[in-house]
Backbone as a printed PyTorch tensor [residue, N CA C, xyz], in Angstrom:
tensor([[[ 54.0810,  64.6800,  17.1050],
         [ 55.0310,  63.4730,  16.5760],
         [ 54.2880,  62.4010,  16.8230]],

        [[ 53.9780,  61.8600,  18.1890],
         [ 53.4070,  60.7320,  18.4250],
         [ 51.7830,  60.7630,  17.7040]],

        [[ 51.4570,  61.8360,  17.7650],
         [ 50.0530,  61.7580,  17.5370],
         [ 49.9650,  61.4720,  16.1230]],

        [[ 51.1510,  61.6450,  15.0710],
         [ 50.7990,  61.4450,  13.9660],
         [ 50.9290,  59.8850,  13.7070]],

        [[ 52.0570,  59.2870,  14.3120],
         [ 52.4200,  58.1310,  14.4110],
         [ 51.2230,  57.0430,  14.2940]],

        [[ 50.5500,  57.5080,  15.6320],
         [ 49.1890,  56.9030,  16.1020],
         [ 48.0220,  57.0150,  15.0300]],

        [[ 47.9790,  57.8430,  14.3740],
         [ 46.9530,  58.2040,  13.3760],
         [ 47.0990,  57.1220,  12.3450]],

        [[ 48.4240,  56.5310,  11.9880],
         [ 48.8270,  55.8460,  10.6170],
         [ 47.7530,  54.4030,  10.7610]],

        [[ 47.8540,  53.7360,  11.9300],
         [ 46.9670,  52.8500,  11.5500],
         [ 45.7970,  52.7450,  11.0390]],

        [[ 44.9560,  53.9790,  11.6870],
         [ 43.7370,  54.3040,  11.0860],
         [ 43.4560,  54.6500,  10.0200]],

        [[ 44.3230,  55.2850,   9.5150],
         [ 44.5070,  55.3620,   7.9190],
         [ 44.7200,  54.5970,   7.0340]],

        [[ 45.3050,  53.6590,   7.4690],
         [ 45.5890,  52.2320,   6.7950],
         [ 44.6000,  51.5860,   6.8250]],

        [[ 43.8240,  51.2180,   7.9250],
         [ 42.5950,  50.5660,   8.0050],
         [ 41.6740,  51.1500,   6.9970]],

        [[ 41.4160,  52.2700,   7.2730],
         [ 40.4120,  53.2470,   6.4240],
         [ 40.3830,  53.0200,   4.9500]],

        [[ 41.6540,  52.9340,   4.4690],
         [ 42.2930,  53.1870,   3.1390],
         [ 42.2050,  51.2100,   2.8810]],

        [[ 42.1370,  50.7300,   3.5130],
         [ 41.9960,  48.8320,   3.1500],
         [ 40.4610,  48.7960,   3.3750]],

        [[ 39.7950,  49.2090,   4.0880],
         [ 38.0840,  49.1140,   4.2050],
         [ 37.6840,  49.6040,   2.9830]],

        [[ 38.2260,  50.8960,   2.3740],
         [ 37.3780,  51.4770,   1.1770],
         [ 37.9590,  50.7860,   0.0320]],

        [[ 39.3490,  50.1370,  -0.1190],
         [ 39.6160,  49.3120,  -1.3610],
         [ 38.7500,  48.2340,  -1.4300]],

        [[ 38.5350,  47.1750,  -0.3580],
         [ 37.8610,  46.2230,  -0.2170],
         [ 36.5680,  46.2050,  -0.5760]],

        [[ 35.6850,  47.2900,  -0.1830],
         [ 34.3430,  47.5900,  -0.6860],
         [ 34.3310,  47.9680,  -1.9760]],

        [[ 35.3250,  48.4730,  -2.4760],
         [ 35.3260,  48.9350,  -3.8660],
         [ 35.3670,  47.5080,  -4.8000]],

        [[ 36.1910,  46.9840,  -4.4290],
         [ 36.4430,  45.3940,  -4.7380],
         [ 35.3370,  44.6880,  -5.1790]],

        [[ 34.7490,  44.4320,  -3.7710],
         [ 33.5740,  44.0410,  -4.0560],
         [ 32.2910,  44.1720,  -4.6550]],

        [[ 32.5370,  45.8880,  -4.6480],
         [ 31.2600,  46.3550,  -5.4670],
         [ 31.8030,  46.0500,  -6.9820]],

        [[ 32.7880,  46.0610,  -7.4040],
         [ 33.2450,  45.6530,  -8.7610],
         [ 33.0580,  44.0730,  -9.4730]],

        [[ 33.0350,  43.2760,  -7.8110],
         [ 32.8440,  41.7970,  -8.4660],
         [ 31.3310,  41.5250,  -8.1250]],

        [[ 30.7260,  42.3360,  -7.7560],
         [ 29.0900,  42.4250,  -7.5900],
         [ 28.8490,  42.4290,  -9.1410]],

        [[ 29.2950,  43.9750,  -9.5760],
         [ 28.7920,  44.3640, -10.8530],
         [ 29.1690,  43.2610, -12.1920]],

        [[ 30.0640,  42.4750, -11.9110],
         [ 30.9060,  41.9800, -12.8300],
         [ 30.0800,  40.4240, -12.6240]],

        [[ 29.2970,  40.0880, -11.7410],
         [ 28.2910,  38.8950, -11.7650],
         [ 27.1460,  39.2610, -12.0480]],

        [[ 26.3230,  40.3920, -11.7850],
         [ 25.5600,  40.6910, -12.4000],
         [ 25.3920,  40.8860, -13.8720]],

        [[ 26.4160,  41.2700, -14.4850],
         [ 26.4180,  41.1020, -15.9010],
         [ 26.7720,  39.8080, -16.7520]],

        [[ 26.9660,  38.6460, -15.7330],
         [ 26.9170,  37.5440, -16.5980],
         [ 25.8430,  37.0580, -17.0030]],

        [[ 25.6600,  36.6340, -18.0900],
         [ 24.2990,  35.9030, -18.3920],
         [ 23.7440,  34.7280, -17.6350]],

        [[ 22.6250,  34.7530, -17.3100],
         [ 22.0730,  33.6320, -16.7690],
         [ 21.6380,  32.3440, -17.5250]],

        [[ 22.0310,  31.3950, -17.0960],
         [ 21.4800,  30.0920, -17.8810],
         [ 20.0580,  29.7660, -18.3920]],

        [[ 19.7850,  29.7470, -19.6410],
         [ 18.4090,  29.6720, -19.7560],
         [ 18.0160,  28.3290, -19.3100]],

        [[ 16.5390,  28.0220, -18.9850],
         [ 15.9220,  26.6920, -18.6570],
         [ 16.1110,  25.8840, -19.9580]],

        [[ 15.9730,  24.3910, -19.9210],
         [ 16.1400,  23.6010, -21.1920],
         [ 14.6780,  23.8960, -21.5100]],

        [[ 14.2410,  24.0700, -22.9210],
         [ 13.5000,  24.1970, -23.6520],
         [ 12.5850,  22.8020, -23.7250]],

        [[ 11.3910,  22.7210, -23.7010],
         [ 10.7470,  21.3230, -24.2070],
         [ 10.2130,  21.3830, -25.3740]],

        [[  9.8250,  20.3600, -25.9270],
         [  9.4700,  19.8930, -27.3710],
         [  7.9710,  19.9450, -27.0910]],

        [[  7.2240,  20.4710, -28.5600],
         [  5.9020,  20.2350, -28.1330],
         [  5.2620,  18.7410, -28.6490]],

        [[  4.1050,  18.7660, -28.5410],
         [  3.8130,  17.4160, -28.8460],
         [  2.0980,  17.1540, -28.6990]],

        [[  1.6630,  17.2220, -29.8670],
         [  0.0050,  17.2040, -30.2100],
         [ -0.4860,  15.8670, -30.4760]],

        [[ -1.7580,  15.7300, -29.8280],
         [ -2.4910,  14.4990, -29.8710],
         [ -3.9220,  14.8260, -30.1680]],

        [[ -4.5320,  14.2200, -31.0060],
         [ -5.9300,  14.6270, -31.4490],
         [ -5.9010,  15.9080, -31.5450]],

        [[ -6.5160,  16.7700, -31.0420],
         [ -6.7960,  18.1910, -31.1440],
         [ -6.2510,  18.8640, -29.9940]],

        [[ -5.3520,  18.2550, -29.2450],
         [ -4.7680,  18.7860, -27.9540],
         [ -2.9990,  19.0350, -28.0900]],

        [[ -2.7370,  19.9580, -27.3150],
         [ -1.2920,  19.9000, -27.3240],
         [ -0.6620,  20.2450, -26.0280]],

        [[  0.6510,  19.6940, -26.0990],
         [  1.3370,  20.0130, -24.6720],
         [  2.8040,  19.9980, -24.7550]],

        [[  3.8050,  19.8550, -24.0570],
         [  5.4030,  19.9400, -23.9900],
         [  5.9650,  18.5600, -23.2910]],

        [[  6.9090,  17.8950, -24.0080],
         [  7.7080,  16.9370, -23.0040],
         [  9.1090,  17.5920, -23.4190]],

        [[ 10.0620,  17.1480, -22.2530],
         [ 11.1660,  17.4860, -22.4760],
         [ 12.2200,  17.5950, -23.6830]],

        [[ 12.9190,  18.6390, -23.7570],
         [ 13.7650,  18.0820, -25.2430],
         [ 14.3290,  16.8850, -25.2320]],

        [[ 15.0710,  16.4660, -24.1480],
         [ 15.8440,  14.9240, -24.6030],
         [ 15.3790,  13.8930, -24.5320]],

        [[ 13.9040,  13.9390, -24.4920],
         [ 12.9500,  12.6310, -24.4970],
         [ 12.7640,  12.2950, -26.1950]],

        [[ 13.1840,  11.2960, -26.7750],
         [ 13.3070,  10.9170, -27.8360],
         [ 11.8670,  10.6180, -28.5390]],

        [[ 11.3380,  11.0610, -29.4640],
         [ 10.2100,  10.4180, -30.1730],
         [ 10.5400,   9.1880, -31.2060]],

        [[  9.5060,   8.1260, -30.9630],
         [  9.9480,   7.0890, -31.8690],
         [  8.4190,   7.0320, -32.4970]],

        [[  8.7160,   5.8940, -33.4130],
         [  7.7070,   5.4230, -34.1980],
         [  6.8710,   4.5850, -33.4420]],

        [[  5.2770,   5.1740, -33.0430],
         [  4.5230,   4.2240, -32.5100],
         [  4.4470,   2.6030, -32.7310]],

        [[  4.2220,   1.4350, -31.8690],
         [  4.5020,  -0.1280, -32.5590],
         [  2.8980,  -0.3500, -32.8270]],

        [[  1.7170,   0.7040, -32.3770],
         [  0.3630,  -0.0650, -32.6820],
         [ -0.1370,   1.3220, -33.1990]],

        [[ -1.4680,   0.7910, -33.7280],
         [ -2.3620,   2.0680, -33.9860],
         [ -3.2710,   2.6450, -32.3520]],

        [[ -3.0570,   1.8120, -31.7300],
         [ -3.8180,   2.4250, -30.4780],
         [ -2.7320,   3.1990, -29.7960]],

        [[ -1.3620,   4.0840, -30.3010],
         [ -0.4940,   4.6540, -29.5940],
         [ -0.5630,   5.9820, -30.2870]],

        [[ -1.0700,   7.0370, -29.5720],
         [ -0.8030,   8.0950, -30.9710],
         [  0.8170,   8.7060, -30.6530]],

        [[  1.3870,   8.3830, -29.3640],
         [  2.7600,   8.8760, -29.1880],
         [  3.5930,   7.8810, -28.4250]],

        [[  4.7580,   7.7290, -28.7480],
         [  5.7650,   6.9110, -28.1630],
         [  7.0760,   7.6850, -28.0850]],

        [[  7.7320,   7.4280, -26.5010],
         [  8.8860,   8.1750, -26.5540],
         [  9.7440,   7.2520, -25.4670]],

        [[ 11.1690,   7.7100, -25.7870],
         [ 12.2670,   7.0070, -25.2060],
         [ 12.7930,   8.0420, -24.3410]],

        [[ 12.6770,   7.5570, -22.8770],
         [ 13.0450,   8.6570, -21.8550],
         [ 14.8700,   7.9920, -21.2400]],

        [[ 15.4500,   9.2370, -21.7390],
         [ 16.9220,   8.3740, -21.4310],
         [ 17.6950,   8.7600, -20.0130]],

        [[ 18.2470,   7.7040, -19.5640],
         [ 18.9610,   7.6850, -18.2990],
         [ 20.2720,   8.1760, -18.0790]],

        [[ 20.6190,   9.0110, -16.9350],
         [ 22.0560,   8.9400, -17.0920],
         [ 22.7200,   7.9940, -16.6480]],

        [[ 24.0920,   8.2550, -17.1930],
         [ 25.3000,   7.1560, -17.2010],
         [ 25.0510,   6.0840, -18.0460]],

        [[ 24.1790,   6.1650, -19.3760],
         [ 23.9950,   4.9360, -20.0650],
         [ 23.1600,   3.8330, -19.4590]],

        [[ 22.4340,   4.2240, -18.5350],
         [ 21.5530,   3.0180, -18.1530],
         [ 20.6090,   3.0020, -18.5150]],

        [[ 19.8670,   1.9010, -18.3370],
         [ 18.6030,   1.4820, -19.0030],
         [ 17.4460,   2.7680, -18.8000]],

        [[ 16.8220,   3.1890, -19.7570],
         [ 15.7440,   4.5610, -19.7690],
         [ 14.3840,   3.8580, -19.2930]],

        [[ 13.6860,   4.7770, -19.6430],
         [ 12.0280,   4.5220, -19.4890],
         [ 11.5280,   4.6500, -20.7090]],

        [[  9.9760,   4.5310, -20.6200],
         [  9.2840,   4.5100, -22.1620],
         [  7.8200,   5.2150, -21.7880]],

        [[  7.8560,   5.9540, -22.5540],
         [  6.2960,   6.8510, -22.4520],
         [  5.4120,   6.3770, -23.7670]],

        [[  4.3130,   5.7080, -23.0460],
         [  3.3840,   5.6130, -24.4180],
         [  1.7800,   6.5640, -24.2580]],

        [[  1.3310,   7.1440, -25.1800],
         [  0.0060,   7.9060, -25.1950],
         [ -0.9730,   7.1190, -25.7690]],

        [[ -1.5820,   6.1310, -25.1820],
         [ -2.7910,   5.4040, -25.8820],
         [ -4.0090,   6.3010, -26.0800]],

        [[ -4.9480,   5.6120, -26.9430],
         [ -6.1100,   6.4080, -27.2110],
         [ -7.1810,   5.1390, -27.9680]],

        [[ -7.8910,   4.6320, -27.7500],
         [ -8.9460,   3.8570, -28.3160],
         [-10.1710,   3.8800, -28.6380]],

        [[-10.2880,   5.1960, -28.5240],
         [-11.7780,   5.9220, -29.1680],
         [-12.5610,   6.2820, -28.0270]],

        [[-13.5570,   7.1670, -28.7530],
         [-14.7880,   7.5830, -27.9780],
         [-15.3570,   6.6310, -26.7730]],

        [[-15.4250,   6.5070, -25.7590],
         [-16.3130,   5.6930, -24.8930],
         [-15.5140,   4.3800, -25.0400]],

        [[-14.2190,   4.4710, -25.3500],
         [-13.2950,   3.4940, -25.1690],
         [-12.3070,   3.3870, -24.0970]],

        [[-11.9380,   1.9840, -23.6730],
         [-10.6280,   2.0980, -22.8350],
         [-10.5320,   1.8300, -21.1730]],

        [[-12.0150,   1.8160, -21.0090],
         [-12.0760,   1.2670, -19.7630],
         [-12.5980,   2.2710, -18.5480]],

        [[-13.0030,   1.7670, -17.7200],
         [-13.0510,   2.6500, -16.6530],
         [-11.8750,   2.7670, -15.7280]],

        [[-11.7850,   3.8410, -14.6890],
         [-10.7550,   3.9360, -14.1190],
         [-10.3240,   2.7870, -12.9890]],

        [[-11.6090,   2.3090, -12.5290],
         [-11.2810,   0.9420, -11.4940],
         [-11.0760,  -0.3230, -12.2910]],

        [[-11.4720,  -0.3580, -13.4970],
         [-11.1780,  -1.2340, -14.3360],
         [ -9.4620,  -1.1630, -14.6930]],

        [[ -9.0200,  -0.3930, -15.1990],
         [ -7.7780,   0.1680, -15.5340],
         [ -6.9270,  -0.2590, -14.3550]],

        [[ -6.9150,   0.2980, -13.0560],
         [ -6.5380,   0.0670, -11.5350],
         [ -6.1380,  -1.3260, -11.4680]],

        [[ -7.5490,  -2.0270, -11.4020],
         [ -7.1870,  -3.5440, -11.3940],
         [ -6.3340,  -4.4400, -12.0560]],

        [[ -6.4960,  -4.0410, -13.4570],
         [ -5.4270,  -4.8000, -14.5960],
         [ -4.1450,  -4.2470, -14.2780]],

        [[ -3.6060,  -2.9160, -13.9940],
         [ -2.4890,  -2.5230, -13.5950],
         [ -1.7990,  -2.9810, -12.4470]],

        [[ -2.5580,  -3.1780, -11.6050],
         [ -2.1680,  -3.8760, -10.0900],
         [ -1.9350,  -5.1970, -10.3180]],

        [[ -2.9680,  -5.8720, -11.1660],
         [ -2.6280,  -7.3450, -11.0870],
         [ -1.5700,  -7.8290, -11.7260]],

        [[ -0.6790,  -6.9470, -12.2490],
         [  0.6980,  -7.1360, -12.7580],
         [  2.0790,  -6.5870, -12.4070]],

        [[  1.5220,  -6.1660, -11.0880],
         [  2.5720,  -5.7710,  -9.8320],
         [  2.6650,  -6.7420,  -8.8060]],

        [[  4.0360,  -7.1560,  -8.3080],
         [  4.0070,  -7.9470,  -6.9300],
         [  5.0350,  -7.0770,  -5.9080]],

        [[  5.0510,  -7.3870,  -4.7460],
         [  5.7690,  -6.6350,  -3.6690],
         [  7.2090,  -7.9090,  -3.5670]],

        [[  8.0610,  -7.2140,  -2.8130],
         [  9.2200,  -8.1790,  -2.5360],
         [  8.9810,  -9.5370,  -2.2710]],

        [[  7.6740,  -9.6290,  -1.4020],
         [  7.5200, -10.9990,  -1.0800],
         [  6.1930, -11.9690,  -1.8730]],

        [[  6.0640, -11.0490,  -2.8360],
         [  4.8280, -11.5560,  -3.7790],
         [  3.4550, -11.0170,  -3.5850]],

        [[  3.4100, -10.1050,  -2.7540],
         [  2.1410,  -9.6360,  -1.9150],
         [  1.7860,  -8.5050,  -3.0360]],

        [[  0.5410,  -8.1720,  -3.1730],
         [ -0.0500,  -7.2900,  -4.1660],
         [  0.4590,  -6.0590,  -3.6340]],

        [[  0.7550,  -4.8670,  -4.7530],
         [  0.8940,  -3.5660,  -4.4350],
         [  0.0290,  -2.9010,  -4.3260]],

        [[ -0.2730,  -1.9070,  -3.4510],
         [ -1.2550,  -0.7990,  -3.4860],
         [ -1.0870,   0.2680,  -4.3250]],

        [[ -1.8350,   1.0010,  -5.2860],
         [ -1.7610,   1.9880,  -6.2290],
         [ -2.0730,   3.3210,  -5.2910]],

        [[ -1.1160,   4.3460,  -5.7830],
         [ -1.5050,   5.5490,  -5.2040],
         [ -2.1140,   6.2350,  -6.3220]],

        [[ -3.1600,   7.1130,  -6.0750],
         [ -4.0060,   7.6100,  -7.0910],
         [ -4.2780,   8.8390,  -6.3150]],

        [[ -4.2700,   9.6820,  -7.4580],
         [ -4.2880,  11.3960,  -7.1580],
         [ -4.9610,  11.9520,  -8.4550]],

        [[ -5.4650,  13.0140,  -8.0920],
         [ -6.3470,  14.1600,  -9.2900],
         [ -5.2790,  15.0770,  -9.4760]],

        [[ -4.9870,  15.4490, -10.8140],
         [ -4.1320,  16.2110, -11.2650],
         [ -5.1130,  17.5690, -11.5760]],

        [[ -4.1420,  18.5380, -11.5180],
         [ -4.7340,  20.0060, -11.6990],
         [ -4.6340,  20.4380, -13.1400]],

        [[ -4.9500,  20.1030, -14.1200],
         [ -4.8120,  20.4620, -15.6760],
         [ -6.0120,  21.1330, -16.3910]],

        [[ -5.6260,  21.6770, -17.4650],
         [ -7.0160,  22.1540, -18.2090],
         [ -8.2800,  21.1420, -18.1310]],

        [[ -7.5470,  19.7510, -18.2830],
         [ -8.7360,  18.6710, -18.5100],
         [ -9.0320,  17.7130, -17.4570]],

        [[-10.1300,  17.0900, -17.1640],
         [-10.3060,  15.8480, -15.6630],
         [ -9.0840,  14.7390, -16.0030]],

        [[ -8.2900,  14.6670, -14.9520],
         [ -6.9900,  13.5680, -15.1570],
         [ -6.9400,  13.3410, -13.8380]],

        [[ -6.6120,  11.8510, -13.5000],
         [ -6.3670,  11.5080, -12.5030],
         [ -4.5040,  10.3830, -12.9020]],

        [[ -4.0080,  10.0690, -11.8400],
         [ -2.8540,   9.7320, -12.0330],
         [ -2.6480,   8.4510, -10.8510]],

        [[ -2.4820,   7.2720, -11.5860],
         [ -2.3210,   5.9700, -10.8960],
         [ -0.6880,   5.5480, -11.0180]],

        [[ -0.2300,   5.3660,  -9.5820],
         [  1.4090,   4.9010,  -9.4540],
         [  1.5030,   3.9600,  -8.6610]],

        [[  2.2850,   2.7130,  -9.3620],
         [  2.4680,   1.7240,  -8.7860],
         [  4.0190,   1.5490,  -9.0980]],

        [[  4.6040,   0.9030,  -7.4760],
         [  6.0410,   0.3120,  -7.8640],
         [  6.1600,  -1.1740,  -7.2610]],

        [[  7.1170,  -1.7620,  -8.1090],
         [  7.4910,  -3.1790,  -7.4360],
         [  7.9640,  -3.9030,  -8.5710]],

        [[  7.7460,  -5.1340,  -8.5530],
         [  8.1380,  -5.9690,  -9.5650],
         [  7.1090,  -6.2770, -10.5520]],

        [[  7.2650,  -5.9360, -11.9200],
         [  6.4160,  -5.9280, -12.8750],
         [  6.5840,  -6.6440, -14.1580]],

        [[  5.3700,  -7.2790, -14.1690],
         [  5.1860,  -8.0250, -15.4950],
         [  4.5100,  -7.3970, -16.0950]],

        [[  4.5460,  -6.5780, -17.1550],
         [  4.0770,  -5.8080, -17.9950],
         [  3.1880,  -6.5990, -19.0510]],

        [[  1.7580,  -6.4330, -19.2620],
         [  1.0220,  -7.0880, -20.5710],
         [ -0.2720,  -6.4100, -20.8530]],

        [[ -0.8610,  -6.8530, -21.7620],
         [ -2.0190,  -6.3620, -22.2370],
         [ -3.2690,  -6.3700, -21.5610]],

        [[ -3.3470,  -7.7580, -21.2190],
         [ -4.5630,  -7.9430, -20.3140],
         [ -4.3250,  -8.2640, -18.7720]],

        [[ -5.5010,  -8.6670, -18.1960],
         [ -5.3790,  -8.8410, -16.4940],
         [ -4.2880,  -9.7790, -16.2850]],

        [[ -3.4370,  -9.4730, -15.1760],
         [ -2.4700, -10.6730, -14.7790],
         [ -0.9480, -10.2550, -15.5770]],

        [[ -0.0860, -10.8460, -14.5610],
         [  1.1560, -10.9700, -15.2260],
         [  1.4130, -11.4550, -16.9340]],

        [[  2.2900, -10.8980, -17.2130],
         [  2.7420, -11.4940, -18.4510],
         [  4.3940, -11.5760, -18.5520]],

        [[  4.6570, -12.9770, -18.7310],
         [  6.3710, -12.9740, -18.6340],
         [  6.9480, -12.8570, -17.1540]],

        [[  7.8380, -12.7660, -17.4110],
         [  8.7270, -12.3310, -16.1610],
         [  8.7850, -11.5030, -15.7380]],

        [[  8.8610, -11.0810, -14.2270],
         [  8.3340,  -9.7950, -13.8510],
         [  9.6820,  -9.2410, -13.9160]],

        [[  9.7930,  -7.8390, -13.9390],
         [ 11.0690,  -6.9350, -13.3580],
         [ 11.2500,  -6.3020, -12.4590]],

        [[ 12.2560,  -6.5860, -11.6810],
         [ 12.2530,  -5.6890, -10.1300],
         [ 12.3710,  -4.5260, -10.4270]],

        [[ 11.9530,  -4.0010,  -9.3050],
         [ 11.9260,  -2.6430,  -8.7660],
         [ 11.4720,  -1.4790, -10.1140]],

        [[ 10.2830,  -1.9270, -10.5650],
         [  9.6570,  -0.8990, -11.3630],
         [  8.4450,   0.2080, -11.3160]],

        [[  8.3670,   1.0360, -11.8520],
         [  7.6750,   1.7930, -11.6160],
         [  6.4560,   2.2210, -12.5820]],

        [[  5.3220,   2.1300, -12.5060],
         [  4.3590,   2.5890, -13.6650],
         [  3.4210,   4.2850, -13.2900]],

        [[  3.6620,   5.1990, -14.1020],
         [  2.6230,   6.2000, -13.8380],
         [  1.6990,   5.8710, -14.9310]],

        [[  0.3760,   5.9880, -14.9730],
         [ -0.7790,   5.8540, -15.7800],
         [ -1.7270,   6.9320, -15.6560]],

        [[ -2.0880,   7.8390, -16.4370],
         [ -2.7170,   8.8930, -16.1620],
         [ -4.4110,   8.6710, -16.9410]],

        [[ -5.1460,   8.9050, -16.6020],
         [ -6.1700,   8.8480, -17.3070],
         [ -6.8200,  10.0210, -17.5690]],

        [[ -6.7780,  10.5110, -18.8050],
         [ -7.5050,  11.8670, -19.2510],
         [ -8.4710,  12.3370, -19.8810]],

        [[ -9.6360,  12.8000, -19.2400],
         [-11.0030,  13.0280, -20.1330],
         [-10.9860,  14.2090, -21.2160]],

        [[-10.8930,  13.6540, -22.2860],
         [-11.1660,  14.6380, -23.5600],
         [-12.5370,  14.5990, -23.9830]],

        [[-12.7570,  15.6910, -25.0140],
         [-14.4630,  15.5820, -25.7950],
         [-14.2150,  14.5440, -26.8300]],

        [[-13.0510,  14.2970, -27.2280],
         [-13.0260,  12.9310, -28.2680],
         [-12.9870,  11.1100, -27.3000]],

        [[-12.8440,  11.5170, -26.2800],
         [-12.6410,   9.9760, -25.4600],
         [-10.9710,   9.9820, -24.5040]],

        [[-11.2100,   9.0380, -23.7620],
         [ -9.9570,   9.1550, -22.8600],
         [ -8.6720,   8.9160, -23.5820]],

        [[ -7.4410,   9.8490, -22.7570],
         [ -6.2540,   9.6460, -23.3270],
         [ -5.6800,   9.0890, -22.2950]],

        [[ -4.8730,   7.9550, -22.2500],
         [ -4.3730,   7.2700, -21.4930],
         [ -2.5760,   7.4080, -21.5420]],

        [[ -1.7130,   8.3340, -20.9230],
         [ -0.4950,   8.5200, -20.8910],
         [  0.0570,   7.4640, -20.2910]],

        [[  1.1790,   6.9480, -20.2870],
         [  2.0070,   6.0070, -19.4060],
         [  3.5410,   6.3070, -19.3010]],

        [[  4.1900,   5.9310, -18.2680],
         [  5.3290,   6.0980, -18.2970],
         [  5.7250,   5.0040, -17.1640]],

        [[  6.7320,   4.0310, -18.0720],
         [  7.0870,   2.8310, -16.9220],
         [  8.6750,   2.6610, -17.5060]],

        [[  9.4150,   1.7890, -16.1090],
         [ 10.5480,   1.7390, -16.5120],
         [ 11.1990,   1.6730, -15.1350]],

        [[ 12.5900,   1.4230, -15.0370],
         [ 13.3060,   1.4360, -13.8360],
         [ 12.4420,   2.8680, -12.8820]],

        [[ 12.4440,   2.0640, -11.7790],
         [ 11.9000,   2.9140, -10.7090],
         [ 12.3040,   4.2680, -10.5210]],

        [[ 13.8590,   4.0860, -10.3880],
         [ 14.4420,   5.5080, -10.0220],
         [ 14.5810,   6.5250, -11.6120]],

        [[ 14.5670,   5.8910, -12.6070],
         [ 14.6220,   7.0140, -13.6910],
         [ 13.0320,   7.4360, -14.0390]],

        [[ 11.9990,   6.2980, -13.7400],
         [ 10.4330,   6.9490, -13.7190],
         [ 10.4920,   7.9270, -12.4690]],

        [[ 11.0380,   7.8800, -11.3380],
         [ 10.7570,   8.9050, -10.4990],
         [ 11.3830,  10.4420, -10.8810]],

        [[ 12.6090,  10.1810, -11.3850],
         [ 13.5010,  11.3670, -11.7060],
         [ 12.3030,  12.3800, -12.8290]],

        [[ 11.8970,  11.4600, -13.5890],
         [ 11.0550,  12.1760, -14.7250],
         [  9.3830,  12.2340, -14.5170]],

        [[  9.2620,  11.8860, -13.4300],
         [  7.6700,  12.2850, -12.6980],
         [  7.2340,  13.6870, -12.7620]],

        [[  8.1150,  14.5960, -12.4130],
         [  7.7080,  15.7790, -12.7130],
         [  7.3350,  16.4000, -13.9060]],

        [[  8.1430,  15.5770, -14.9920],
         [  8.1010,  16.3260, -16.5130],
         [  6.7370,  15.5330, -16.9320]],

        [[  6.8110,  14.4860, -16.6280],
         [  5.3720,  13.6460, -17.1060],
         [  3.7960,  14.0740, -16.5280]],

        [[  3.9800,  14.6200, -15.1930],
         [  2.6680,  14.9550, -14.6920],
         [  2.6500,  16.5050, -15.2970]],

        [[  3.7930,  17.4090, -15.6610],
         [  3.7410,  18.7930, -16.3190],
         [  2.7030,  18.4860, -17.8710]],

        [[  3.4030,  17.2810, -18.4020],
         [  3.0150,  16.9920, -19.5200],
         [  1.4140,  16.8970, -19.6390]],

        [[  1.1540,  16.1990, -18.9340],
         [ -0.8390,  15.7630, -18.2870],
         [ -1.6010,  16.8510, -18.1730]],

        [[ -0.9970,  17.4790, -17.4360],
         [ -1.4490,  18.7230, -16.7380],
         [ -1.4680,  19.8490, -17.9030]],

        [[ -0.6480,  20.1080, -18.4440],
         [ -0.3110,  21.2450, -19.6690],
         [ -1.1830,  20.6420, -21.1030]],

        [[ -1.6030,  19.2680, -21.1250],
         [ -2.6990,  19.0970, -22.2450],
         [ -3.9550,  20.1580, -22.3370]],

        [[ -3.9540,  20.8280, -23.5830],
         [ -5.2660,  21.7140, -23.7960],
         [ -5.3820,  21.8310, -25.2020]],

        [[ -6.5270,  22.4120, -25.7290],
         [ -6.6970,  22.4500, -26.8970],
         [ -5.5430,  23.1360, -27.4900]],

        [[ -5.1960,  22.7850, -28.9330],
         [ -4.1260,  23.2880, -29.7280],
         [ -4.2650,  24.6190, -30.1420]],

        [[ -5.9150,  25.0480, -29.9790],
         [ -5.8420,  26.3980, -31.0320],
         [ -5.8560,  27.3650, -29.6260]],

        [[ -6.0220,  26.9650, -28.1620],
         [ -5.9130,  27.7690, -27.1580],
         [ -5.1730,  28.6520, -27.2700]],

        [[ -5.4370,  30.1290, -26.6780],
         [ -4.4840,  31.2390, -26.7320],
         [ -3.5440,  31.0420, -25.4090]],

        [[ -3.4670,  30.1040, -24.5750],
         [ -2.6610,  29.8600, -23.4800],
         [ -1.7580,  28.8480, -23.6330]],

        [[ -0.6700,  29.1380, -23.5090],
         [  0.9430,  28.3490, -23.9860],
         [  0.6510,  27.2280, -22.9190]],

        [[  0.6600,  25.9590, -23.2950],
         [  0.6580,  25.0910, -22.0050],
         [  2.4670,  25.2130, -21.5760]],

        [[  2.4850,  25.0290, -19.9890],
         [  3.7680,  25.0080, -19.3930],
         [  4.7400,  24.2110, -20.0000]],

        [[  6.3220,  24.4110, -19.8700],
         [  7.2310,  23.8280, -20.7890],
         [  7.3590,  22.4080, -19.6780]],

        [[  7.5450,  21.3580, -20.0050],
         [  7.8630,  20.2170, -19.1480],
         [  9.7570,  20.2270, -19.2280]],

        [[  9.9370,  21.0930, -19.5960],
         [ 11.5370,  21.4200, -19.6490],
         [ 12.0080,  22.0760, -18.6190]],

        [[ 10.8750,  23.0520, -18.0460],
         [ 11.6880,  24.2020, -17.3390],
         [ 11.2650,  23.7530, -15.6980]]])
C-alpha cells in the first residue's frame, strides 16, 4: 500500500511534464503559423537613365527648378519638421569638383561657438563611383559660397556626388539633424542603389 502511495507524486509529475511539453509544442506550432510582417516596400525613382528606390513614405514633390531632377519631402515622427531630399543635375562636366563643393557647403555651416565645421567624407559602395559628405551644425543654406540668411540650429546635410556617364548627380538630404540622421541609411541605400534602368539587377529597396 505504501509503495502505491509513494508512486503517485512521480506519476503526477510525469503527467504534468508531458502536458506542459505538449502545450509548448502547440504554442510553437501556432507561433510558426503566424504570418511574418512584410518589410516596407520602397518606391522606384528614375533619373536620367538610372534607377533606384526611396522609402514609400517619402513624398515626391514638383521640382522647384530645372536643375532639380527630383525633389522629395521626408516626414518626421510626431508631426515635427521633416527633411528635404533634392537630386541636382547641371549637365555634362558641370557642377564643380568635390573640393569646390565641399568648400562651399562647409562655408554655410558653423559650430555652436561660430567655429568652422569639419566635413566627414566617405566613399560609397554602389554600382557608380560616389562620395558622401556629411556636415552638422548651424546651417545657413544658400546657392553660392557663404551663409545666406539666418542660420538654423542643429542641422545636418548629407551631400553625395555620383559619377555617371552623363555627368555628375548631386543628391542631397538636409533638415533637422535628428530627422536626417534617422533617414541616413535610406539615403545611402538610394545613392548606392543607382544603376542603369535597363539593368537586369534590381536595386536594393530603400524601405527594407
